[in-house]
C-alpha positions, 0 to 999 in steps of 0.5 A, spaced: 888 307 225 893 308 231 897 315 231 904 314 231 905 316 238 900 310 241 903 305 237 910 306 239 907 305 246 905 298 244 910 294 240 906 288 242 900 291 238 905 293 232 907 286 232 900 283 233 897 287 227 903 286 223 901 278 224 894 279 223 895 283 216 898 276 213 893 271 216 891 265 212 884 265 210 883 259 215 885 264 221 880 269 224 882 275 227 876 279 231 876 286 234 872 284 241 873 291 243 876 298 243 878 301 249 880 309 250 885 313 254 889 319 253 885 321 246 888 314 244 884 308 243 887 301 243 884 294 240 883 288 243 884 282 238 881 275 239 885 270 234 882 263 232 886 258 229 880 255 225 872 256 225 869 255 232 866 249 233 862 248 239 862 240 238 870 241 239 874 242 246 877 249 246 884 252 249 884 259 250 890 263 251 890 270 254 895 275 256 896 282 258 891 282 264 896 287 268 899 292 263 905 292 267 906 284 265 907 285 258 911 279 257 905 275 257 903 278 251 909 277 248 910 270 249 903 269 246 904 273 240 911 269 239 907 263 240 902 265 234 908 267 230 911 260 230 904 257 229 903 261 223 909 259 220 908 252 221 901 252 218 904 253 211 908 246 211 906 242 217 901 237 216 901 234 223 900 241 226 894 242 221 891 236 223 892 237 230 889 244 230 883 241 226 881 237 233 880 243 237 878 250 238 885 254 239 883 261 241 888 267 243 887 273 246 894 276 247 892 283 250 886 283 255 888 290 258 891 294 252 890 301 256 894 298 262 900 296 257 900 303 254 900 306 260 905 302 264 900 300 269 898 294 272 890 297 272 886 299 266 884 306 265 880 307 270 885 305 275 882 298 277 886 291 277 882 287 273 884 280 277 880 283 283 874 286 279 869 280 279 863 279 283 867 274 288 868 275 295 874 272 299 871 266 304 877 267 308 881 273 310 884 276 304 891 278 304 892 286 306 891 290 300 894 285 295 888 281 296 884 287 293 882 294 296 876 299 295 880 305 298 882 308 292 884 307 285 891 311 286 893 304 290 894 298 287 889 292 287 883 297 287 877 292 286 872 298 282 865 296 283 865 288 282 857 289 281 859 293 274 865 289 271 870 293 267 869 293 260 875 289 259 873 284 264 866 284 261 869 282 254 873 276 257 866 274 261 862 274 254 868 270 250 868 265 255 860 264 256 859 264 248 865 260 246 868 256 252 862 254 256 859 251 250 865 246 249 865 239 252 871 241 255 875 247 255 882 249 258 885 256 259 892 259 260 892 266 263 899 268 262 902 273 268 909 275 271 911 277 277 911 272 283 917 269 286 923 266 282 920 260 279 915 259 274 908 257 277 902 254 274 896 256 279 889 254 279 883 256 283 881 258 288 884 264 290 878 266 294 878 260 299 883 255 301 877 249 300 879 245 294 875 246 288 870 240 285 875 238 279 881 237 283 882 230 281 882 232 273 887 238 275 891 233 279 891 228 273 893 234 268 899 235 273 901 228 273 901 228 265 905 234 264 910 232 269 910 224 267 911 227 259 916 232 261 920 230 267 925 236 266 921 241 266 921 246 272 914 248 273 910 249 280 903 246 279 899 248 285 892 252 287 893 259 288 891 259 295 897 256 297 900 263 297 895 268 298 887 269 298 884 275 294 877 278 292 875 278 285 879 273 281 876 273 274 877 265 274 874 263 280 868 267 278 868 264 271 869 257 274 864 257 279 859 259 273 861 254 269 859 249 274 852 250 271 854 249 264 854 242 264 861 242 261 868 242 264 872 248 264 879 248 267 882 255 268 890 255 269 894 261 270 902 261 268 906 266 273 912 267 270 918 268 276 920 275 274 924 275 281 929 271 278 930 276 272 931 282 278 936 277 281 940 277 275 939 284 273 938 289 279 938 295 275 932 293 271 928 295 278 930 303 275 925 301 270 917 301 271 917 295 267 923 292 271 919 288 276 915 284 271 919 284 265 926 281 263 928 287 260 935 284 257 934 282 250 937 275 251 933 274 257 927 276 253 928 271 248 929 265 253 922 267 256 919 267 249 921 260 247 921 257 255 913 256 255 913 253 248 913 246 250 907 248 255 903 251 250 904 244 246 902 240 251 896 244 253 894 243 246 895 236 246 891 235 253 885 239 250 885 235 244 885 228 247 881 230 254 876 224 253 882 219 253 886 221 259 879 223 263 876 216 261 882 213 264 882 217 271 881 214 278 877 220 281 877 218 288 884 216 288 887 222 284 883 227 289 886 223 295 893 224 292 891 231 291 889 233 298 895 230 301 899 234 296 896 241 297 891 241 302 
């Protein structure tokens, strides 16, 4: 068990473990790893809403890759809480969850969260840690640096990935690569004043092979929810970087024979700072809404997106069968490239 002090550092872990203690039999919680720092150890839990079936499509929701961006973990834990409450009585949700594998990994980097640090306990930025080198000029420092772990965006040794990165690699390889179709949404915060949904590549301005599928997914989201405010775009429109975990896993997936589409939700935390500049006095202020009413607003804002991704994963055969790939790719090229 965690000490009282370490648990106080991680309210998200307290809430997650409280939920785990009340899980119904059909929902499984696994401790994938335990990471140590400062005499304390912190678990990383995987929640599976049903027994994993490789014949079904898979949706993986992750958060907490950067320890300062705690709101991503909080959003996923709140979503899990909502699902568990509805599972008690909602037969429609029960039926839907029987059609896919829904996995949640809310705290990829619990040591970073406990330390109020972007990096893990070794000072490594996990989103710069994969063995991927930028094909064009990466953004200075922000794109990944090897000068010192005392500076942000430190890459570490990509040829020997950090333990947190390896846990994520193993999970995706063992489960998602064996599914006929899989989606990932990795929840972050801290870029701009609007919420963005990014997809690879971060290493290059070249379009990825499955551009048509991603553009079709964008069409479905915008057609079904025309009043949403997401920007859906490649990360390369803003900056390039080395070592992106999802670039690495996406490229590896091209040899699996199954379709794997990773997305990143970048919650626009600058908008929170604009409304409350004093939160910059807090170590979390640039990445977390801080004010209780804003936290509640963020926790409910992305529920529609999560349910859309569940539906898109479950029904992937239907919307993919109706695609016109050449036309969609051409429209995507005109929009983004």
